[in-house]
N, C-alpha and C positions, 0 to 999 in steps of 0.2 A: 212214652213208649220207645224202647230201644230200637235203633235202626239195625236192620238185618245186615250181618257182616258179609261183604262180597267175597266170592271165591277167587282163587288165583287167576283163573281164566278170565273172569270178569274184569279184574284189575289190568291184566295184560291187554285185553281187548280195548279197554278205555285208553291205555297208553298208546296203542297203535292208532286208534282213531284220532286222538289229539295230534300225534306226530304226523299223521297222514294229512290232516287239514293244514298243518303248518307247512309241510313240504309242497302241497298243491299250490298254496299262495306264493311260496318262494320260487317255485319252478315256473309258474305261468304268469305272475304279475310283477316280478322283480324287474323284468325287462319288458318295455312296451311292445317289442317285436318278438317276444318269446314264441308265440304260435307261428308267426311268419317264418322264423328260422327253422322251426321243426318241419315245416312243409317244404321250404325252399331247398334245404340241403339235398334231400333225395331227388327233387325235381331237377335241380342243377346237375347233379351227378348223372341222371338219366340222359339229359340233353347232351352233356359232354361226351358220354360214352357212345351215344347214338351217332354223334358227329364223327368220333374216332373210328367207329366200326365202318362207317361209310368210306373212310379213307384206307384203312388197313385190312379190314376183314369183309369187304364187300362181296367177295366170291364164296364165302363160307357161311353155311346156315346151321342153326341149332336144330338137331333132330327132335321133332315133336313139339316145338314151342316157337312162338314168335319172339324176336329179340327183346322188344320193349317190356312185355309182361314178364319174361324170363329174368330180365335185369332187375325189374322192380321187386319181384319176390325175393331175389337174392340179397339186394341191398337192404330191404326192410328186415329180413331175417337176421342179417349180420348186425344191423343197427340195434336190434332188440338185444342181442348178446352184448354188444359193445357198450351201450348206454347203461345196462345193469352193472357192468364191470367198472366203467369209468366214474359214474355218478356215485358209486359206493366207496371209492377209494378214500374220500375225505368225509364220509358220513360220520364216522366216530368223532373226529376232531371238530366237526361243525356242530355237534350236539353235546360237547363235553359239559356244558352248563347244566344239562338235564340230569347228569349222572349223580347230582347231589340228592336226587330222589331215589330211594332204594328200589322203587318199582321199575325204574328204567335201566335196562341192561345195554351194553355196547352192541349186541346183535340186533336190537330193535330198530335203530335208524337204518341199518342195512336192509333189513326185511321190508321196511316201509318204502324206502327209495326204490327197491326192485319192483315192488308191487305197483308203485306209481308209474314207473317207466314202462312196465308191461301194459298198463291201462292206456297210457299215452300212445305207445307204438301200435297197440291194437286199434285204437281210434284212427290213427293215421293210415293203417292198412285198409280199414273199412272205407275211408275217404278215397283212397287210391282205386279201390275196386269199384266204388260207385262212379267215380270220375271216368274210369276206363270204360265202363258200360255205357255211360252217356256219350262218350266220344267214339264209340264203336270199336273199342279195343277189348278183346276177350280177356277179362281179368277174373271172372267168376271161377272159383275152384271147381274142378270136375268132381272132386270128392270132398265135400265140406267138412265132414267129421275128421277125415284124415288130415286135412289142412289145419284144423283147430288143434288136433293132437300134436302135429309136428311144430306148430307155432308155439304151443305150450312147452314142448320139449326143448326148443331153443331158449325159451325163457328160463327153464330150469337149469340149463347149462350155464347161462349167465348168472343165475342166482348162486349156483355152487362156486363159480369163479369169483363172484363178488364177496361171498362169505369168507373164502380163503384169503383173497388179496386184501380185503379191508383189515383183517386182523394182522396179517404180515406187514402191511404198510405202516401200522402203528408201532409194531415191535421192531421193524427194520426199515428205517426211513427210505433207503435206496429202492425198496421194492416198488414204491409208487412210480418212480422214474422209469424203472425197468418195464413195468406194465404199460405205461404211456408210450414208450418206444416200441414195444412189441405189438401194439395195436395196428400199426401201419403195415408191417410185413404180414400179419395175420389177415388183413383185408385182401392182400393180393394172392395169398396162398390158399384161400378158402373157396375159390371158385366163384367169387361174387361177380366179377366183371369179365372174366375170361373163361369160357367153357373148358372144363378139364379134359373133355374128349378130344380137344384140339391138340393136346400135349402128348408127347411120347409115352408109351406104357410105363417105362422105367421111372419117369417123373411122376406119373399118377400114383405109382406104388408108394412113393414117399409122402406125397401130399395127403394120402388117405390116412396117415398117422394122425392128422388133424381132425378132431371130432366135429368141428364146426362144418367141415365138408359134408359129413354124413347127414347132419341136420338140415343144411340148406338144400342138398340134392333131394332129400326125402320130401321137404316142403314143396319144392318145385314139381316133383312127381305127383303130389296130391293136387296141384293146380292144373297140370296139363296131363291128361290121360295117356297120351302117346309119347310123352317125354322119355327119352332114353338116358337114364342115369349112368354115370361113370361106373364101370365094373368095380365091385368091391365094397359098395356102400352097405353098411351093416348097422342097424339101429341098436343091436345088442352091444356092440362096441361103443356106440355113442352113450348109452346109458351107463356103461361101466365107468366112463370118464365123469359123467354127470353126477352119479351117486357117490363116486370117490371124492369129487370136489365138495359136495354138500357135506359128507361125513367129516372130511378134513376141516372144513370151515367151521362146522359146529363144534368139533373137538377143540380147535384153537380158541374159539370164543368162550368155551366153557373152562378150559384149562388156564387161560390167561385173562379171565374177566377182570380181576383186580388190577392187573398191569394196564389193560386197555382203558380202564377208567382213570387210572392215575397219570398216565403219560400224556 
């Protein structure tokens, strides 16, 4: 009896499933301390920033939120975007051997890595919320559905940036170095560790050009019901950037698929 021929979607799903299992093993078992570092990085950053706040910002308070939960939500939101972008830069090069199979396209490892990072960072967020509740720190979002939506929105922004940067990094080698360098200033101008309300209005106006600010501020507002966001936060603006990145990334992967496989 002839075997039923699989549809294109079934083939694609099988490719993603196999690549996902491979990425999970590579991400979590290649280093014995992989899980340790995933948790220690945000914990260490929170501890350092809490100490610095006690020295430099002891007299200033964040309107509508405690500093530690406010910092954790901002850090994890930025890390969600950052890991999508950074982990995908080398995704195509790392999986070149798989392109011998015509079912595997250069966009597949990028999508799989972003999905994996979203799952890992979501798990870490849940662990932080649970630990905060056990320690008496109010970490439970005031609006759970809004928090999930804004968390997903930040993941989508990272996905769009990853699709675009991963293709450009193969076509133009210098792009990977530029992205790695740009991550550091992005961290400081995205309102992750310093409340933007503390800055002059004319500075805020320029920082609001950064779509990450809109995502992180909206995420914090969904966690803390009385949190006062910086004036000018607009999720429509955020989604314009996100959808533009996604569209540009998909167009690059489609237009240069052969070059991405060959280079």
